[in-house]
PDB file of N, H, CA, C and O in Angstrom:
ATOM      1  N   UNK A   1      -8.404  11.448   2.840  1.00  0.00           N
ATOM      2  CA  UNK A   1      -8.390  10.108   2.337  1.00  0.00           C
ATOM      3  C   UNK A   1      -8.441   8.771   2.861  1.00  0.00           C
ATOM      4  O   UNK A   1      -7.428   8.132   2.579  1.00  0.00           O
ATOM      5  N   UNK A   2      -9.544   7.962   3.729  1.00  0.00           N
ATOM      6  H   UNK A   2     -10.367   8.481   3.959  1.00  0.00           H
ATOM      7  CA  UNK A   2      -9.357   6.963   4.603  1.00  0.00           C
ATOM      8  C   UNK A   2      -8.642   5.814   3.928  1.00  0.00           C
ATOM      9  O   UNK A   2      -8.915   5.739   2.730  1.00  0.00           O
ATOM     10  N   UNK A   3      -7.914   5.023   4.314  1.00  0.00           N
ATOM     11  H   UNK A   3      -7.692   5.083   5.287  1.00  0.00           H
ATOM     12  CA  UNK A   3      -6.883   3.925   3.643  1.00  0.00           C
ATOM     13  C   UNK A   3      -6.717   2.720   4.949  1.00  0.00           C
ATOM     14  O   UNK A   3      -7.092   2.800   6.119  1.00  0.00           O
ATOM     15  N   UNK A   4      -6.149   1.834   4.373  1.00  0.00           N
ATOM     16  H   UNK A   4      -5.845   1.769   3.423  1.00  0.00           H
ATOM     17  CA  UNK A   4      -5.893   0.629   5.139  1.00  0.00           C
ATOM     18  C   UNK A   4      -4.363   0.304   4.745  1.00  0.00           C
ATOM     19  O   UNK A   4      -3.949  -0.851   4.645  1.00  0.00           O
ATOM     20  N   UNK A   5      -3.581   1.431   4.535  1.00  0.00           N
ATOM     21  H   UNK A   5      -3.917   2.370   4.616  1.00  0.00           H
ATOM     22  CA  UNK A   5      -2.214   0.943   4.229  1.00  0.00           C
ATOM     23  C   UNK A   5      -1.539   0.000   5.686  1.00  0.00           C
ATOM     24  O   UNK A   5      -0.989  -1.100   5.733  1.00  0.00           O
ATOM     25  N   UNK A   6      -1.870   0.971   6.728  1.00  0.00           N
ATOM     26  H   UNK A   6      -2.317   1.865   6.689  1.00  0.00           H
ATOM     27  CA  UNK A   6      -1.122   0.375   7.782  1.00  0.00           C
ATOM     28  C   UNK A   6      -1.273  -1.200   8.129  1.00  0.00           C
ATOM     29  O   UNK A   6      -0.341  -1.926   8.475  1.00  0.00           O
ATOM     30  N   UNK A   7      -2.746  -1.625   7.956  1.00  0.00           N
ATOM     31  H   UNK A   7      -3.503  -1.035   7.675  1.00  0.00           H
ATOM     32  CA  UNK A   7      -3.244  -2.944   8.014  1.00  0.00           C
ATOM     33  C   UNK A   7      -2.351  -4.111   6.915  1.00  0.00           C
ATOM     34  O   UNK A   7      -1.604  -5.048   7.198  1.00  0.00           O
ATOM     35  N   UNK A   8      -2.723  -3.673   5.844  1.00  0.00           N
ATOM     36  H   UNK A   8      -3.330  -2.912   5.613  1.00  0.00           H
ATOM     37  CA  UNK A   8      -1.730  -4.399   4.713  1.00  0.00           C
ATOM     38  C   UNK A   8      -0.400  -4.026   5.048  1.00  0.00           C
ATOM     39  O   UNK A   8       0.358  -4.973   4.837  1.00  0.00           O
ATOM     40  N   UNK A   9       0.139  -3.095   5.453  1.00  0.00           N
ATOM     41  H   UNK A   9      -0.477  -2.326   5.624  1.00  0.00           H
ATOM     42  CA  UNK A   9       1.690  -3.267   5.728  1.00  0.00           C
ATOM     43  C   UNK A   9       2.244  -4.422   7.028  1.00  0.00           C
ATOM     44  O   UNK A   9       3.208  -5.187   7.032  1.00  0.00           O
ATOM     45  N   UNK A  10       1.208  -4.165   8.044  1.00  0.00           N
ATOM     46  H   UNK A  10       0.424  -3.543   8.040  1.00  0.00           H
ATOM     47  CA  UNK A  10       1.332  -5.086   8.957  1.00  0.00           C
ATOM     48  C   UNK A  10       1.226  -6.608   8.709  1.00  0.00           C
ATOM     49  O   UNK A  10       1.831  -7.453   9.369  1.00  0.00           O
ATOM     50  N   UNK A  11       0.271  -6.892   7.541  1.00  0.00           N
ATOM     51  H   UNK A  11      -0.221  -6.205   7.005  1.00  0.00           H
ATOM     52  CA  UNK A  11       0.037  -8.311   7.195  1.00  0.00           C
ATOM     53  C   UNK A  11       1.298  -8.720   6.518  1.00  0.00           C
ATOM     54  O   UNK A  11       1.947  -9.687   6.915  1.00  0.00           O
ATOM     55  N   UNK A  12       1.617  -8.059   5.592  1.00  0.00           N
ATOM     56  H   UNK A  12       1.090  -7.273   5.270  1.00  0.00           H
ATOM     57  CA  UNK A  12       2.889  -8.417   4.636  1.00  0.00           C
ATOM     58  C   UNK A  12       4.403  -8.177   5.761  1.00  0.00           C
ATOM     59  O   UNK A  12       5.494  -8.554   5.333  1.00  0.00           O
ATOM     60  N   UNK A  13       4.318  -7.635   6.945  1.00  0.00           N
ATOM     61  H   UNK A  13       3.432  -7.328   7.293  1.00  0.00           H
ATOM     62  CA  UNK A  13       4.988  -7.400   7.817  1.00  0.00           C
ATOM     63  C   UNK A  13       6.466  -6.776   7.459  1.00  0.00           C
ATOM     64  O   UNK A  13       7.609  -7.231   7.424  1.00  0.00           O
ATOM     65  N   UNK A  14       5.799  -5.385   7.187  1.00  0.00           N
ATOM     66  H   UNK A  14       4.870  -5.016   7.215  1.00  0.00           H
ATOM     67  CA  UNK A  14       6.966  -4.411   6.703  1.00  0.00           C
ATOM     68  C   UNK A  14       6.884  -3.444   7.481  1.00  0.00           C
ATOM     69  O   UNK A  14       5.844  -3.080   8.028  1.00  0.00           O
ATOM     70  N   UNK A  15       8.011  -2.919   7.608  1.00  0.00           N
ATOM     71  H   UNK A  15       8.857  -3.214   7.163  1.00  0.00           H
ATOM     72  CA  UNK A  15       7.894  -1.598   8.586  1.00  0.00           C
ATOM     73  C   UNK A  15       7.457  -0.058   7.539  1.00  0.00           C
ATOM     74  O   UNK A  15       7.235  -0.240   6.342  1.00  0.00           O
ATOM     75  N   UNK A  16       7.403   0.876   7.923  1.00  0.00           N
ATOM     76  H   UNK A  16       7.584   1.024   8.896  1.00  0.00           H
ATOM     77  CA  UNK A  16       6.961   1.753   7.219  1.00  0.00           C
ATOM     78  C   UNK A  16       8.403   2.099   6.704  1.00  0.00           C
ATOM     79  O   UNK A  16       8.191   2.662   5.630  1.00  0.00           O
ATOM     80  N   UNK A  17       9.166   2.076   6.820  1.00  0.00           N
ATOM     81  H   UNK A  17       9.338   1.619   7.693  1.00  0.00           H
ATOM     82  CA  UNK A  17      10.894   2.205   6.525  1.00  0.00           C
ATOM     83  C   UNK A  17      10.835   1.248   5.036  1.00  0.00           C
ATOM     84  O   UNK A  17      11.168   1.593   3.902  1.00  0.00           O
ATOM     85  N   UNK A  18      10.250  -0.143   5.544  1.00  0.00           N
ATOM     86  H   UNK A  18       9.979  -0.423   6.465  1.00  0.00           H
ATOM     87  CA  UNK A  18      10.659  -0.677   4.314  1.00  0.00           C
ATOM     88  C   UNK A  18       9.411  -0.701   3.077  1.00  0.00           C
ATOM     89  O   UNK A  18       9.487  -1.228   1.967  1.00  0.00           O
ATOM     90  N   UNK A  19       8.678  -0.221   3.459  1.00  0.00           N
ATOM     91  H   UNK A  19       8.617   0.207   4.361  1.00  0.00           H
ATOM     92  CA  UNK A  19       7.352   0.236   2.527  1.00  0.00           C
ATOM     93  C   UNK A  19       8.106   1.265   1.982  1.00  0.00           C
ATOM     94  O   UNK A  19       8.107   1.256   0.751  1.00  0.00           O
ATOM     95  N   UNK A  20       8.678   2.055   2.450  1.00  0.00           N
ATOM     96  H   UNK A  20       8.677   2.063   3.450  1.00  0.00           H
ATOM     97  CA  UNK A  20       8.976   3.752   1.597  1.00  0.00           C
ATOM     98  C   UNK A  20      10.336   3.035   0.695  1.00  0.00           C
ATOM     99  O   UNK A  20      10.252   3.266  -0.511  1.00  0.00           O
ATOM    100  N   UNK A  21      11.199   2.453   0.989  1.00  0.00           N
ATOM    101  H   UNK A  21      11.267   2.266   1.969  1.00  0.00           H
ATOM    102  CA  UNK A  21      12.329   1.994   0.050  1.00  0.00           C
ATOM    103  C   UNK A  21      11.285   1.393  -0.885  1.00  0.00           C
ATOM    104  O   UNK A  21      11.169   2.122  -1.870  1.00  0.00           O
ATOM    105  N   UNK A  22      10.542   0.408  -0.936  1.00  0.00           N
ATOM    106  H   UNK A  22      10.636  -0.185  -0.136  1.00  0.00           H
ATOM    107  CA  UNK A  22       9.865   0.037  -2.326  1.00  0.00           C
ATOM    108  C   UNK A  22       9.419   0.304  -2.865  1.00  0.00           C
ATOM    109  O   UNK A  22       9.302  -0.260  -3.953  1.00  0.00           O
ATOM    110  N   UNK A  23       8.666   1.625  -2.472  1.00  0.00           N
ATOM    111  H   UNK A  23       8.761   2.083  -1.588  1.00  0.00           H
ATOM    112  CA  UNK A  23       7.857   3.036  -3.587  1.00  0.00           C
ATOM    113  C   UNK A  23       8.788   4.074  -3.829  1.00  0.00           C
ATOM    114  O   UNK A  23       8.589   4.913  -4.708  1.00  0.00           O
ATOM    115  N   UNK A  24       9.835   4.071  -3.075  1.00  0.00           N
ATOM    116  H   UNK A  24       9.996   3.390  -2.362  1.00  0.00           H
ATOM    117  CA  UNK A  24      10.355   5.423  -3.576  1.00  0.00           C
ATOM    118  C   UNK A  24      10.253   6.494  -2.573  1.00  0.00           C
ATOM    119  O   UNK A  24      10.641   7.558  -3.055  1.00  0.00           O
ATOM    120  N   UNK A  25       9.821   6.608  -1.194  1.00  0.00           N
ATOM    121  H   UNK A  25       9.505   5.744  -0.802  1.00  0.00           H
ATOM    122  CA  UNK A  25       9.585   7.699  -0.410  1.00  0.00           C
ATOM    123  C   UNK A  25      10.115   7.490   0.967  1.00  0.00           C
ATOM    124  O   UNK A  25      10.757   6.520   1.371  1.00  0.00           O
ATOM    125  N   UNK A  26       9.734   8.589   1.646  1.00  0.00           N
ATOM    126  H   UNK A  26       9.213   9.377   1.317  1.00  0.00           H
ATOM    127  CA  UNK A  26      10.495   8.289   3.014  1.00  0.00           C
ATOM    128  C   UNK A  26       9.695   7.674   4.225  1.00  0.00           C
ATOM    129  O   UNK A  26       8.491   7.919   4.150  1.00  0.00           O
ATOM    130  N   UNK A  27       9.965   7.152   5.001  1.00  0.00           N
ATOM    131  H   UNK A  27      10.943   6.954   5.062  1.00  0.00           H
ATOM    132  CA  UNK A  27       9.261   6.864   6.281  1.00  0.00           C
ATOM    133  C   UNK A  27       8.188   7.316   6.440  1.00  0.00           C
ATOM    134  O   UNK A  27       7.080   6.781   6.459  1.00  0.00           O
ATOM    135  N   UNK A  28       8.713   9.003   6.638  1.00  0.00           N
ATOM    136  H   UNK A  28       9.613   9.438   6.622  1.00  0.00           H
ATOM    137  CA  UNK A  28       7.730   9.876   6.990  1.00  0.00           C
ATOM    138  C   UNK A  28       6.420  10.066   6.350  1.00  0.00           C
ATOM    139  O   UNK A  28       5.342  10.146   6.938  1.00  0.00           O
ATOM    140  N   UNK A  29       6.654  10.136   4.918  1.00  0.00           N
ATOM    141  H   UNK A  29       7.530  10.070   4.441  1.00  0.00           H
ATOM    142  CA  UNK A  29       5.642   9.918   4.027  1.00  0.00           C
ATOM    143  C   UNK A  29       4.833   8.875   4.439  1.00  0.00           C
ATOM    144  O   UNK A  29       3.783   9.089   5.045  1.00  0.00           O
ATOM    145  N   UNK A  30       5.280   7.615   4.130  1.00  0.00           N
ATOM    146  H   UNK A  30       6.133   7.441   3.638  1.00  0.00           H
ATOM    147  CA  UNK A  30       4.047   6.822   4.539  1.00  0.00           C
ATOM    148  C   UNK A  30       3.669   6.798   5.860  1.00  0.00           C
ATOM    149  O   UNK A  30       2.897   5.845   5.963  1.00  0.00           O
ATOM    150  N   UNK A  31       3.805   7.360   6.971  1.00  0.00           N
ATOM    151  H   UNK A  31       4.432   8.134   6.888  1.00  0.00           H
ATOM    152  CA  UNK A  31       3.275   7.486   8.113  1.00  0.00           C
ATOM    153  C   UNK A  31       2.241   8.629   7.988  1.00  0.00           C
ATOM    154  O   UNK A  31       1.198   8.711   8.637  1.00  0.00           O
ATOM    155  N   UNK A  32       2.793   9.703   6.835  1.00  0.00           N
ATOM    156  H   UNK A  32       3.640   9.636   6.308  1.00  0.00           H
ATOM    157  CA  UNK A  32       1.557  11.087   6.801  1.00  0.00           C
ATOM    158  C   UNK A  32       0.319  10.125   5.936  1.00  0.00           C
ATOM    159  O   UNK A  32      -0.886  10.339   6.074  1.00  0.00           O
ATOM    160  N   UNK A  33       0.699   9.414   5.343  1.00  0.00           N
ATOM    161  H   UNK A  33       1.677   9.240   5.231  1.00  0.00           H
ATOM    162  CA  UNK A  33      -0.452   8.586   4.584  1.00  0.00           C
ATOM    163  C   UNK A  33      -1.251   7.965   5.529  1.00  0.00           C
ATOM    164  O   UNK A  33      -2.437   8.214   5.748  1.00  0.00           O
ATOM    165  N   UNK A  34      -0.354   6.917   6.231  1.00  0.00           N
ATOM    166  H   UNK A  34       0.609   6.715   6.052  1.00  0.00           H
ATOM    167  CA  UNK A  34      -1.543   6.197   7.135  1.00  0.00           C
ATOM    168  C   UNK A  34      -2.185   6.763   8.204  1.00  0.00           C
ATOM    169  O   UNK A  34      -3.146   6.341   8.847  1.00  0.00           O
ATOM    170  N   UNK A  35      -1.495   7.844   8.328  1.00  0.00           N
ATOM    171  H   UNK A  35      -0.714   8.186   7.806  1.00  0.00           H
ATOM    172  CA  UNK A  35      -2.252   9.054   9.771  1.00  0.00           C
ATOM    173  C   UNK A  35      -3.330  10.193   8.969  1.00  0.00           C
ATOM    174  O   UNK A  35      -3.798  11.237   9.425  1.00  0.00           O
ATOM    175  N   UNK A  36      -3.560   9.452   7.359  1.00  0.00           N
ATOM    176  H   UNK A  36      -3.181   8.604   6.988  1.00  0.00           H
ATOM    177  CA  UNK A  36      -4.518  10.295   6.805  1.00  0.00           C
ATOM    178  C   UNK A  36      -4.186  12.080   6.563  1.00  0.00           C
ATOM    179  O   UNK A  36      -4.983  12.902   6.112  1.00  0.00           O
ATOM    180  N   UNK A  37      -2.728  12.332   7.035  1.00  0.00           N
ATOM    181  H   UNK A  37      -2.081  11.664   7.401  1.00  0.00           H
ATOM    182  CA  UNK A  37      -2.294  13.680   6.590  1.00  0.00           C
ATOM    183  C   UNK A  37      -1.810  14.391   5.641  1.00  0.00           C
ATOM    184  O   UNK A  37      -1.648  15.607   5.533  1.00  0.00           O
ATOM    185  N   UNK A  38      -1.496  13.133   4.656  1.00  0.00           N
ATOM    186  H   UNK A  38      -1.627  12.145   4.744  1.00  0.00           H
ATOM    187  CA  UNK A  38      -1.266  13.153   3.026  1.00  0.00           C
ATOM    188  C   UNK A  38      -2.163  12.233   2.298  1.00  0.00           C
ATOM    189  O   UNK A  38      -2.615  11.176   2.737  1.00  0.00           O
ATOM    190  N   UNK A  39      -2.382  12.786   1.066  1.00  0.00           N
ATOM    191  H   UNK A  39      -2.015  13.645   0.709  1.00  0.00           H
ATOM    192  CA  UNK A  39      -2.933  11.878   0.192  1.00  0.00           C
ATOM    193  C   UNK A  39      -2.018  11.637  -0.688  1.00  0.00           C
ATOM    194  O   UNK A  39      -1.626  12.706  -1.157  1.00  0.00           O
ATOM    195  N   UNK A  40      -1.376  10.554  -1.235  1.00  0.00           N
ATOM    196  H   UNK A  40      -1.694   9.685  -0.854  1.00  0.00           H
ATOM    197  CA  UNK A  40      -0.695  10.121  -2.305  1.00  0.00           C
ATOM    198  C   UNK A  40      -1.250  10.376  -3.700  1.00  0.00           C
ATOM    199  O   UNK A  40      -2.442  10.343  -4.008  1.00  0.00           O
ATOM    200  N   UNK A  41      -0.287  10.618  -4.445  1.00  0.00           N
ATOM    201  H   UNK A  41       0.680  10.645  -4.194  1.00  0.00           H
ATOM    202  CA  UNK A  41      -0.436  10.796  -5.948  1.00  0.00           C
ATOM    203  C   UNK A  41      -0.654   9.528  -6.577  1.00  0.00           C
ATOM    204  O   UNK A  41      -0.209   8.452  -6.179  1.00  0.00           O
ATOM    205  N   UNK A  42      -1.421   9.739  -7.661  1.00  0.00           N
ATOM    206  H   UNK A  42      -1.782  10.614  -7.984  1.00  0.00           H
ATOM    207  CA  UNK A  42      -2.058   8.270  -8.132  1.00  0.00           C
ATOM    208  C   UNK A  42      -1.149   7.427  -8.385  1.00  0.00           C
ATOM    209  O   UNK A  42      -1.350   6.248  -8.093  1.00  0.00           O
ATOM    210  N   UNK A  43      -0.032   7.793  -8.938  1.00  0.00           N
ATOM    211  H   UNK A  43       0.132   8.750  -9.176  1.00  0.00           H
ATOM    212  CA  UNK A  43       1.231   6.942  -9.175  1.00  0.00           C
ATOM    213  C   UNK A  43       1.606   6.380  -7.777  1.00  0.00           C
ATOM    214  O   UNK A  43       1.574   5.158  -7.635  1.00  0.00           O
ATOM    215  N   UNK A  44       1.927   7.102  -6.825  1.00  0.00           N
ATOM    216  H   UNK A  44       1.953   8.095  -6.940  1.00  0.00           H
ATOM    217  CA  UNK A  44       2.589   6.411  -5.545  1.00  0.00           C
ATOM    218  C   UNK A  44       1.068   5.548  -5.279  1.00  0.00           C
ATOM    219  O   UNK A  44       1.293   4.355  -5.078  1.00  0.00           O
ATOM    220  N   UNK A  45       0.166   5.764  -5.254  1.00  0.00           N
ATOM    221  H   UNK A  45      -0.017   6.734  -5.418  1.00  0.00           H
ATOM    222  CA  UNK A  45      -1.044   4.666  -4.736  1.00  0.00           C
ATOM    223  C   UNK A  45      -0.811   3.304  -5.633  1.00  0.00           C
ATOM    224  O   UNK A  45      -0.790   2.146  -5.216  1.00  0.00           O
ATOM    225  N   UNK A  46      -0.662   3.714  -6.818  1.00  0.00           N
ATOM    226  H   UNK A  46      -0.679   4.655  -7.157  1.00  0.00           H
ATOM    227  CA  UNK A  46      -0.757   2.694  -7.526  1.00  0.00           C
ATOM    228  C   UNK A  46       0.881   1.912  -7.282  1.00  0.00           C
ATOM    229  O   UNK A  46       0.917   0.772  -7.745  1.00  0.00           O
ATOM    230  N   UNK A  47       1.875   2.278  -6.782  1.00  0.00           N
ATOM    231  H   UNK A  47       1.846   3.204  -6.406  1.00  0.00           H
ATOM    232  CA  UNK A  47       3.057   1.572  -6.807  1.00  0.00           C
ATOM    233  C   UNK A  47       3.012   1.205  -5.441  1.00  0.00           C
ATOM    234  O   UNK A  47       3.875   0.355  -5.224  1.00  0.00           O
ATOM    235  N   UNK A  48       2.171   1.580  -4.139  1.00  0.00           N
ATOM    236  H   UNK A  48       1.470   2.271  -4.315  1.00  0.00           H
ATOM    237  CA  UNK A  48       1.695   0.528  -3.106  1.00  0.00           C
ATOM    238  C   UNK A  48       0.855  -0.236  -3.383  1.00  0.00           C
ATOM    239  O   UNK A  48       0.760  -1.156  -2.571  1.00  0.00           O
ATOM    240  N   UNK A  49      -0.045  -0.274  -4.466  1.00  0.00           N
ATOM    241  H   UNK A  49       0.032   0.473  -5.125  1.00  0.00           H
ATOM    242  CA  UNK A  49      -0.866  -1.182  -4.518  1.00  0.00           C
ATOM    243  C   UNK A  49      -0.134  -2.427  -5.101  1.00  0.00           C
ATOM    244  O   UNK A  49      -0.324  -3.504  -4.535  1.00  0.00           O
ATOM    245  N   UNK A  50       0.791  -2.364  -6.320  1.00  0.00           N
ATOM    246  H   UNK A  50       0.946  -1.489  -6.780  1.00  0.00           H
ATOM    247  CA  UNK A  50       1.606  -3.231  -6.753  1.00  0.00           C
ATOM    248  C   UNK A  50       2.385  -4.142  -5.553  1.00  0.00           C
ATOM    249  O   UNK A  50       2.536  -5.354  -5.707  1.00  0.00           O
ATOM    250  N   UNK A  51       2.873  -3.419  -4.314  1.00  0.00           N
ATOM    251  H   UNK A  51       2.750  -2.434  -4.189  1.00  0.00           H
ATOM    252  CA  UNK A  51       3.850  -4.082  -3.653  1.00  0.00           C
ATOM    253  C   UNK A  51       2.825  -5.283  -2.829  1.00  0.00           C
ATOM    254  O   UNK A  51       3.282  -6.405  -2.614  1.00  0.00           O
ATOM    255  N   UNK A  52       1.739  -4.997  -2.504  1.00  0.00           N
ATOM    256  H   UNK A  52       1.368  -4.085  -2.679  1.00  0.00           H
ATOM    257  CA  UNK A  52       0.617  -5.772  -2.001  1.00  0.00           C
ATOM    258  C   UNK A  52       0.249  -6.390  -3.077  1.00  0.00           C
ATOM    259  O   UNK A  52       0.138  -7.533  -2.633  1.00  0.00           O
ATOM    260  N   UNK A  53       0.015  -6.445  -4.035  1.00  0.00           N
ATOM    261  H   UNK A  53       0.105  -5.517  -4.396  1.00  0.00           H
ATOM    262  CA  UNK A  53      -0.503  -7.352  -5.178  1.00  0.00           C
ATOM    263  C   UNK A  53      -2.145  -7.143  -4.960  1.00  0.00           C
ATOM    264  O   UNK A  53      -2.946  -8.076  -5.022  1.00  0.00           O
ATOM    265  N   UNK A  54      -2.392  -6.185  -4.777  1.00  0.00           N
ATOM    266  H   UNK A  54      -1.741  -5.427  -4.726  1.00  0.00           H
ATOM    267  CA  UNK A  54      -3.776  -5.745  -5.143  1.00  0.00           C
ATOM    268  C   UNK A  54      -4.216  -4.109  -5.844  1.00  0.00           C
ATOM    269  O   UNK A  54      -3.477  -3.188  -6.191  1.00  0.00           O
ATOM    270  N   UNK A  55      -5.832  -4.241  -5.865  1.00  0.00           N
ATOM    271  H   UNK A  55      -6.432  -4.989  -5.583  1.00  0.00           H
ATOM    272  CA  UNK A  55      -6.055  -2.724  -6.418  1.00  0.00           C
ATOM    273  C   UNK A  55      -5.905  -1.707  -5.849  1.00  0.00           C
ATOM    274  O   UNK A  55      -6.024  -1.917  -4.642  1.00  0.00           O
ATOM    275  N   UNK A  56      -5.659  -0.475  -6.108  1.00  0.00           N
ATOM    276  H   UNK A  56      -5.562  -0.305  -7.088  1.00  0.00           H
ATOM    277  CA  UNK A  56      -5.830   0.814  -5.560  1.00  0.00           C
ATOM    278  C   UNK A  56      -6.780   0.711  -4.370  1.00  0.00           C
ATOM    279  O   UNK A  56      -6.489   0.935  -3.195  1.00  0.00           O
ATOM    280  N   UNK A  57      -7.887   0.359  -4.832  1.00  0.00           N
ATOM    281  H   UNK A  57      -8.123   0.177  -5.786  1.00  0.00           H
ATOM    282  CA  UNK A  57      -9.157   0.532  -4.466  1.00  0.00           C
ATOM    283  C   UNK A  57      -9.497  -0.319  -2.952  1.00  0.00           C
ATOM    284  O   UNK A  57     -10.426  -0.094  -2.176  1.00  0.00           O
ATOM    285  N   UNK A  58      -8.577  -1.199  -2.855  1.00  0.00           N
ATOM    286  H   UNK A  58      -7.822  -1.382  -3.485  1.00  0.00           H
ATOM    287  CA  UNK A  58      -8.290  -2.213  -1.644  1.00  0.00           C
ATOM    288  C   UNK A  58      -7.690  -1.602  -0.517  1.00  0.00           C
ATOM    289  O   UNK A  58      -7.964  -2.040   0.600  1.00  0.00           O
ATOM    290  N   UNK A  59      -6.742  -0.448  -0.683  1.00  0.00           N
ATOM    291  H   UNK A  59      -6.519  -0.092  -1.591  1.00  0.00           H
ATOM    292  CA  UNK A  59      -5.997   0.412   0.114  1.00  0.00           C
ATOM    293  C   UNK A  59      -6.763   1.099   0.498  1.00  0.00           C
ATOM    294  O   UNK A  59      -7.367   1.024   1.568  1.00  0.00           O
ATOM    295  N   UNK A  60      -6.881   2.152  -0.614  1.00  0.00           N
ATOM    296  H   UNK A  60      -6.390   2.213  -1.483  1.00  0.00           H
ATOM    297  CA  UNK A  60      -7.565   3.537  -0.429  1.00  0.00           C
ATOM    298  C   UNK A  60      -8.948   3.836  -0.627  1.00  0.00           C
ATOM    299  O   UNK A  60      -9.430   3.764  -1.758  1.00  0.00           O
ATOM    300  N   UNK A  61      -9.681   4.188   0.436  1.00  0.00           N
ATOM    301  H   UNK A  61      -9.289   4.246   1.354  1.00  0.00           H
ATOM    302  CA  UNK A  61     -11.535   4.080   0.097  1.00  0.00           C
ATOM    303  C   UNK A  61     -11.425   5.487  -0.350  1.00  0.00           C
ATOM    304  O   UNK A  61     -10.875   6.461   0.164  1.00  0.00           O
ATOM    305  N   UNK A  62     -11.871   5.385  -1.080  1.00  0.00           N
ATOM    306  H   UNK A  62     -12.318   4.594  -1.498  1.00  0.00           H
ATOM    307  CA  UNK A  62     -12.474   6.735  -1.688  1.00  0.00           C
ATOM    308  C   UNK A  62     -14.020   7.168  -0.936  1.00  0.00           C
ATOM    309  O   UNK A  62     -14.884   6.311  -0.755  1.00  0.00           O
ATOM    310  N   UNK A  63     -14.184   8.425  -0.591  1.00  0.00           N
ATOM    311  H   UNK A  63     -13.482   9.121  -0.738  1.00  0.00           H
ATOM    312  CA  UNK A  63     -15.358   8.902  -0.158  1.00  0.00           C
ATOM    313  C   UNK A  63     -15.593  10.069  -0.375  1.00  0.00           C
ATOM    314  O   UNK A  63     -14.877  11.038  -0.126  1.00  0.00           O
ATOM    315  N   UNK A  64     -16.805  10.031  -0.943  1.00  0.00           N
ATOM    316  H   UNK A  64     -17.387   9.244  -1.145  1.00  0.00           H
ATOM    317  CA  UNK A  64     -17.642  11.321  -1.672  1.00  0.00           C
ATOM    318  C   UNK A  64     -17.602  11.843  -0.386  1.00  0.00           C
ATOM    319  O   UNK A  64     -17.651  11.120   0.609  1.00  0.00           O
ATOM    320  N   UNK A  65     -17.495  13.340  -0.334  1.00  0.00           N
ATOM    321  H   UNK A  65     -17.455  13.927  -1.143  1.00  0.00           H
ATOM    322  CA  UNK A  65     -18.183  14.480   0.534  1.00  0.00           C
ATOM    323  C   UNK A  65     -19.383  14.683   0.561  1.00  0.00           C
ATOM    324  O   UNK A  65     -19.958  14.919  -0.501  1.00  0.00           O
ATOM    325  N   UNK A  66     -20.198  14.644   1.954  1.00  0.00           N
ATOM    326  H   UNK A  66     -19.730  14.452   2.817  1.00  0.00           H
ATOM    327  CA  UNK A  66     -21.537  15.109   1.747  1.00  0.00           C
ATOM    328  C   UNK A  66     -21.989  16.352   1.227  1.00  0.00           C
ATOM    329  O   UNK A  66     -23.134  16.437   0.783  1.00  0.00           O
ATOM    330  N   UNK A  67     -21.098  17.474   1.234  1.00  0.00           N
ATOM    331  H   UNK A  67     -20.169  17.405   1.595  1.00  0.00           H
ATOM    332  CA  UNK A  67     -21.322  18.366   0.466  1.00  0.00           C
ATOM    333  C   UNK A  67     -21.535  18.115  -0.806  1.00  0.00           C
ATOM    334  O   UNK A  67     -22.618  18.398  -1.319  1.00  0.00           O
ATOM    335  N   UNK A  68     -20.496  17.525  -1.528  1.00  0.00           N
ATOM    336  H   UNK A  68     -19.617  17.295  -1.112  1.00  0.00           H
ATOM    337  CA  UNK A  68     -20.467  17.106  -3.140  1.00  0.00           C
ATOM    338  C   UNK A  68     -21.888  16.391  -3.491  1.00  0.00           C
ATOM    339  O   UNK A  68     -22.640  16.609  -4.441  1.00  0.00           O
ATOM    340  N   UNK A  69     -21.996  15.556  -2.519  1.00  0.00           N
ATOM    341  H   UNK A  69     -21.385  15.380  -1.748  1.00  0.00           H
ATOM    342  CA  UNK A  69     -23.384  15.017  -2.706  1.00  0.00           C
ATOM    343  C   UNK A  69     -24.733  15.895  -2.790  1.00  0.00           C
ATOM    344  O   UNK A  69     -25.571  15.879  -3.691  1.00  0.00           O
ATOM    345  N   UNK A  70     -24.719  16.693  -1.568  1.00  0.00           N
ATOM    346  H   UNK A  70     -24.038  16.706  -0.836  1.00  0.00           H
ATOM    347  CA  UNK A  70     -26.091  17.825  -1.227  1.00  0.00           C
ATOM    348  C   UNK A  70     -25.962  18.806  -3.026  1.00  0.00           C
ATOM    349  O   UNK A  70     -26.883  18.986  -3.823  1.00  0.00           O
ATOM    350  N   UNK A  71     -24.639  19.209  -3.141  1.00  0.00           N
ATOM    351  H   UNK A  71     -23.891  19.062  -2.493  1.00  0.00           H
ATOM    352  CA  UNK A  71     -24.440  20.183  -4.463  1.00  0.00           C
ATOM    353  C   UNK A  71     -25.353  19.352  -5.603  1.00  0.00           C
ATOM    354  O   UNK A  71     -26.419  19.778  -6.048  1.00  0.00           O
ATOM    355  N   UNK A  72     -24.642  17.919  -6.035  1.00  0.00           N
ATOM    356  H   UNK A  72     -23.776  17.573  -5.673  1.00  0.00           H
ATOM    357  CA  UNK A  72     -25.173  17.355  -6.891  1.00  0.00           C
ATOM    358  C   UNK A  72     -26.399  17.605  -7.176  1.00  0.00           C
ATOM    359  O   UNK A  72     -26.775  18.137  -8.220  1.00  0.00           O
ATOM    360  N   UNK A  73     -27.311  17.127  -5.993  1.00  0.00           N
ATOM    361  H   UNK A  73     -27.005  16.694  -5.145  1.00  0.00           H
ATOM    362  CA  UNK A  73     -28.598  17.092  -6.017  1.00  0.00           C
ATOM    363  C   UNK A  73     -29.009  18.148  -6.040  1.00  0.00           C
ATOM    364  O   UNK A  73     -30.038  18.073  -6.711  1.00  0.00           O
ATOM    365  N   UNK A  74     -28.856  19.206  -5.705  1.00  0.00           N
ATOM    366  H   UNK A  74     -28.020  19.267  -5.159  1.00  0.00           H
ATOM    367  CA  UNK A  74     -29.188  20.896  -5.899  1.00  0.00           C
ATOM    368  C   UNK A  74     -29.328  21.038  -7.285  1.00  0.00           C
ATOM    369  O   UNK A  74     -30.356  21.597  -7.667  1.00  0.00           O
ATOM    370  N   UNK A  75     -28.215  20.508  -8.438  1.00  0.00           N
ATOM    371  H   UNK A  75     -27.380  20.053  -8.127  1.00  0.00           H
ATOM    372  CA  UNK A  75     -28.469  21.102  -9.231  1.00  0.00           C
ATOM    373  C   UNK A  75     -29.387  20.286 -10.558  1.00  0.00           C
ATOM    374  O   UNK A  75     -29.573  20.658 -11.717  1.00  0.00           O
ATOM    375  N   UNK A  76     -29.963  18.720  -9.644  1.00  0.00           N
ATOM    376  H   UNK A  76     -29.812  18.419  -8.702  1.00  0.00           H
ATOM    377  CA  UNK A  76     -30.645  18.498 -10.712  1.00  0.00           C
ATOM    378  C   UNK A  76     -32.252  18.895 -10.805  1.00  0.00           C
ATOM    379  O   UNK A  76     -32.884  18.673 -11.838  1.00  0.00           O
TER     380      UNK A  76
END
């Protein structure tokens, strides 16, 4: 899942470690989310969005896979 986490974190002048402490996860977890190796749970995404006082959708960019779109069209 694409995200703007690093961008938000830098605007708020937070390190990965500081953000992790605020939401209860490790620095490595924040790094994994930023590099798109890990997708956060809805609860973690919610906690992160509250740190930045914005919506989940402002940080995490939902992208529907092309295969799903093609599959849906085939069923019509």
